C-alpha positions as CSV (number, residue, x, y, z in Angstrom):
1,X,109.9,47.7,49.0
2,X,107.4,50.0,50.7
3,X,109.1,49.4,54.0
4,X,112.5,50.2,52.5
5,X,111.2,53.4,51.0
6,X,109.8,54.5,54.4
7,X,113.1,53.9,56.1
8,X,114.9,55.8,53.4
9,X,112.5,58.8,53.5
10,X,112.7,59.0,57.3
11,X,116.5,58.5,57.6
12,X,118.3,59.4,54.3
13,X,118.2,63.2,54.5
14,X,120.5,64.3,51.7
15,X,120.4,61.0,49.8
16,X,116.7,60.9,49.5
17,X,116.6,64.0,47.2
18,X,119.0,62.4,44.8
19,X,117.2,59.0,44.9
20,X,113.9,60.5,43.7
21,X,115.4,61.2,40.3
22,X,115.7,57.5,39.4
23,X,113.2,55.4,37.5
24,X,110.9,53.6,39.8
25,X,112.4,50.1,39.5
26,X,115.9,51.4,40.2
27,X,114.7,53.8,42.9
28,X,113.2,51.1,44.9
29,X,116.3,48.9,44.7
30,X,118.4,51.9,45.9
31,X,115.9,52.1,48.9
32,X,116.5,48.4,49.6
33,X,120.3,48.9,49.6
34,X,120.0,52.1,51.7
35,X,117.8,50.2,54.2
36,X,120.3,47.4,54.5
37,X,123.1,49.9,55.2
38,X,120.9,51.7,57.8
39,X,120.3,48.4,59.5
40,X,124.0,47.7,59.8
41,X,124.8,51.3,61.0
42,X,122.0,51.1,63.6
43,X,123.5,47.9,65.1
44,X,127.0,49.4,65.4
45,X,125.8,52.8,66.6
46,X,123.2,51.5,69.1
47,X,123.4,51.0,72.8
48,X,125.0,47.9,74.3
49,X,128.3,46.2,74.8
50,X,130.7,45.7,71.9
51,X,130.3,41.9,72.1
52,X,126.6,42.1,71.8
53,X,126.9,44.4,68.8
54,X,129.4,42.1,67.1
55,X,127.1,39.2,67.7
56,X,124.2,41.1,66.1
57,X,126.3,41.9,63.1
58,X,127.2,38.2,62.9
59,X,123.5,37.5,62.8
60,X,123.1,40.1,60.0
61,X,125.8,38.3,58.0
62,X,123.9,35.1,58.4
63,X,120.6,36.7,57.4
64,X,122.4,38.2,54.3
65,X,123.7,34.9,53.3
66,X,120.4,33.2,53.8
67,X,118.7,35.9,51.6
68,X,121.2,35.3,48.8
69,X,120.6,31.6,49.2
70,X,116.9,32.0,48.4
71,X,115.7,32.2,52.0
72,X,115.2,35.9,52.9
73,X,113.5,36.9,56.1
74,X,111.8,40.2,56.7
75,X,111.0,43.0,54.3
76,X,114.6,44.5,54.0
77,X,116.2,41.2,53.1
78,X,113.4,40.2,50.8
79,X,113.7,43.5,48.9
80,X,117.5,43.3,48.9
81,X,117.6,39.7,47.5
82,X,115.2,40.6,44.8
83,X,117.2,43.7,43.8
84,X,120.5,41.7,43.9
85,X,119.1,39.1,41.6
86,X,117.7,41.8,39.2
87,X,120.9,43.9,39.0
88,X,123.5,41.2,39.6
89,X,124.9,42.7,42.8
90,X,127.6,40.5,44.5
91,X,126.9,39.4,48.0
92,X,130.5,40.3,48.9
93,X,129.8,44.0,48.6
94,X,127.2,43.8,51.4
95,X,129.7,42.0,53.6
96,X,132.2,44.8,52.9
97,X,129.6,47.2,54.3
98,X,129.3,45.1,57.4
99,X,133.0,44.9,57.7
100,X,133.1,48.7,57.7
101,X,130.7,49.2,60.5
102,X,132.4,46.4,62.5
103,X,135.6,48.5,62.3
104,X,133.9,51.1,64.4
105,X,133.4,48.6,67.2
106,X,137.2,47.8,67.6
107,X,139.1,50.7,66.0
108,X,138.9,54.4,66.9
109,X,142.3,55.6,65.5
110,X,144.0,55.4,62.1
111,X,147.7,55.6,61.8
112,X,147.8,56.6,58.1
113,X,145.5,57.5,55.3
114,X,146.0,54.0,53.8
115,X,144.3,52.6,57.0
116,X,141.6,55.3,56.8
117,X,141.0,54.6,53.1
118,X,140.2,50.9,53.8
119,X,137.6,52.1,56.3
120,X,136.2,54.6,53.8
121,X,136.1,52.0,51.1
122,X,134.0,49.7,53.2
123,X,131.5,52.1,54.5
124,X,131.1,54.3,51.5
125,X,132.8,53.1,48.3
126,X,131.2,49.6,48.6
127,X,127.9,51.3,48.7
128,X,128.9,53.2,45.5
129,X,129.7,49.9,43.8
130,X,126.3,48.5,44.8
131,X,124.7,51.6,43.5
132,X,126.2,51.5,40.1
133,X,125.0,48.0,39.6
134,X,121.5,49.4,40.0
135,X,122.3,52.5,38.0
136,X,123.7,50.6,35.1
137,X,127.1,51.5,33.5
138,X,128.9,51.0,30.2
139,X,132.5,50.5,31.1
140,X,134.4,48.8,33.9
141,X,136.3,52.1,34.7
142,X,132.9,53.2,36.3
143,X,133.8,51.1,39.3
144,X,137.1,53.1,39.9
145,X,135.2,56.4,39.8
146,X,132.4,55.0,42.0
147,X,135.0,54.2,44.6
148,X,136.4,57.7,44.3
149,X,133.0,59.3,44.8
150,X,132.5,57.2,47.9
151,X,135.8,58.3,49.3
152,X,135.0,61.9,48.6
153,X,131.7,61.7,50.4
154,X,133.0,59.9,53.4
155,X,135.9,62.2,53.8
156,X,133.5,65.1,53.7
157,X,131.5,63.4,56.5
158,X,134.8,63.0,58.5
159,X,135.6,66.7,58.2
160,X,132.1,67.8,59.1
161,X,131.9,65.5,62.1
162,X,135.5,65.9,63.4
163,X,134.3,67.6,66.6
164,X,131.4,65.2,67.4
165,X,133.6,62.2,66.7
166,X,136.5,63.5,68.9
167,X,134.0,63.9,71.9
168,X,133.0,60.3,71.3
169,X,136.7,59.4,71.4
170,X,136.8,58.6,67.7
171,X,139.6,60.3,65.7
172,X,139.3,59.5,62.0
173,X,142.0,62.0,61.0
174,X,145.2,60.0,60.4
175,X,147.6,60.1,63.3
176,X,150.6,60.9,61.1
177,X,148.8,63.8,59.7
178,X,147.8,65.2,63.0
179,X,151.4,65.1,64.0
180,X,152.6,66.7,60.7
181,X,150.3,69.7,61.2
182,X,151.0,70.1,64.9
183,X,147.5,69.2,66.0
184,X,146.6,67.0,69.0
185,X,143.6,64.9,69.9
186,X,143.0,67.2,72.9
187,X,142.7,70.2,70.5
188,X,140.0,68.4,68.6
189,X,138.2,67.4,71.7
190,X,138.5,71.0,73.0
191,X,137.1,72.5,69.8
192,X,140.1,74.8,69.3
193,X,140.5,76.4,66.0
194,X,144.0,77.7,65.2
195,X,146.4,78.0,62.3
196,X,147.6,74.4,62.7
197,X,144.0,73.1,62.7
198,X,143.1,75.2,59.6
199,X,146.1,73.9,57.7
200,X,145.2,70.3,58.7
201,X,141.6,70.7,57.6
202,X,142.6,72.4,54.3
203,X,144.8,69.4,53.6
204,X,141.9,67.0,54.3
205,X,139.5,69.1,52.2
206,X,142.1,69.2,49.4
207,X,142.2,65.4,49.3
208,X,138.4,65.1,49.3
209,X,138.2,67.7,46.5
210,X,140.6,65.7,44.4
211,X,138.4,62.7,44.7
212,X,135.3,64.8,43.8
213,X,137.1,66.1,40.8
214,X,138.2,62.7,39.5
215,X,134.9,61.0,40.2
216,X,133.1,63.3,37.8
217,X,134.3,60.9,35.1
218,X,131.7,58.5,36.4
219,X,128.6,60.3,35.1
220,X,129.0,59.7,31.3
221,X,129.7,56.0,32.0
222,X,126.3,55.6,33.7
223,X,123.0,54.8,32.0
224,X,121.4,58.2,31.0
225,X,118.4,57.6,33.4
226,X,120.6,57.3,36.4
227,X,123.1,60.1,35.8
228,X,121.0,62.7,37.6
229,X,121.1,60.6,40.9
230,X,124.9,60.2,40.9
231,X,125.4,63.9,39.9
232,X,122.9,65.0,42.5
233,X,124.9,63.1,45.2
234,X,128.1,64.6,44.0
235,X,126.7,68.1,44.0
236,X,125.1,67.8,47.4
237,X,128.3,66.6,49.1
238,X,130.8,68.8,47.2
239,X,128.5,71.8,48.1
240,X,128.6,70.7,51.7
241,X,132.4,70.6,51.7
242,X,132.5,74.1,50.0
243,X,130.3,75.4,52.8
244,X,132.5,74.0,55.5
245,X,135.5,75.6,53.8
246,X,133.7,79.0,53.6
247,X,133.1,78.8,57.3
248,X,136.8,78.5,57.9
249,X,136.4,74.9,59.0
250,X,134.7,75.9,62.2
251,X,132.7,72.7,62.5
252,X,132.4,72.8,66.3
253,X,129.7,75.4,66.9
254,X,127.0,73.7,64.9
255,X,126.6,70.9,62.4
256,X,127.1,72.2,58.9
257,X,124.3,71.1,56.5
258,X,122.3,72.2,53.6
259,X,118.7,73.5,54.1
260,X,115.9,71.5,52.5
261,X,115.2,74.2,49.8
262,X,118.8,74.1,48.7
C-alpha cells in the first residue's frame, strides 16, 4: 500500500487532492486501483512495438488473474487483491481497463460517438465503477451515475488534449462530427482555430457538461465519508472544462490546467 501511495502522489496530479479526503482504509485502496491503472497506461504509452506492448498487457492480464486467484506478485497486485477482497470489486472491471488501453494500440479513429463512448467507458467509467465499490453506495443507480462521471471526465481530457493527440496521429473526436462541423484532421494537426472548430468544440463541451450535470445525482447515493472525494473529482474536472471554454477552446498554445492552490 505504501508503494501504491507513492505512485499516486507522484503521478496522479488532480486525482491526489480528491483522494486525500477519504478515510485511510478507503484511501489506500483507491491508491491501489490508481496504481494498477497507471501500470496499464504506462505499458500502452511506453516505447516499443505494438506487438511487444500487447504481449506486456497480456502478461498484466495473467498477473491480474493470478492475484484474484490468491497468488499476487509484487506490491501493486498484492494491494489490489486485498482491496478487491475487502470491497467486493469484480475482476472484470480491471480487465475492462486493460481493454481500454489496448484500444489505443490498434485504434486511432472513432467513426461515431457510440464507438468513442465504448473507449471512454473502458478507460474511465470502469475506474468509476471500481471507485464506488470502495466508496460504498446505497442504491444500484449509483453505478449509472459513476459511468456518467467517468464519461464527463474523459471527454474533458479529450477536449483538452485534442491538439497533442492530433500531432500523435490520434483523433478522438468522432469522424462524423468532424464532418458535420466542417473540420478536418489537418486543421487539428495545424492548430487552426476558426468558427467551425469553435462550433465543434462547443458541441463536445456541451456533451461533457450534460454528463457532469447528470452525474451529480451520484453524491447522495455514496457513503457520507466518501462524498467529498467524488464531489472533488467532479469539481476539479468541471472547473477544468469551464476554463477551457473561457479560453475560447484554444487548447493548442499551452496545456490548460488548474494551479496547485486552486
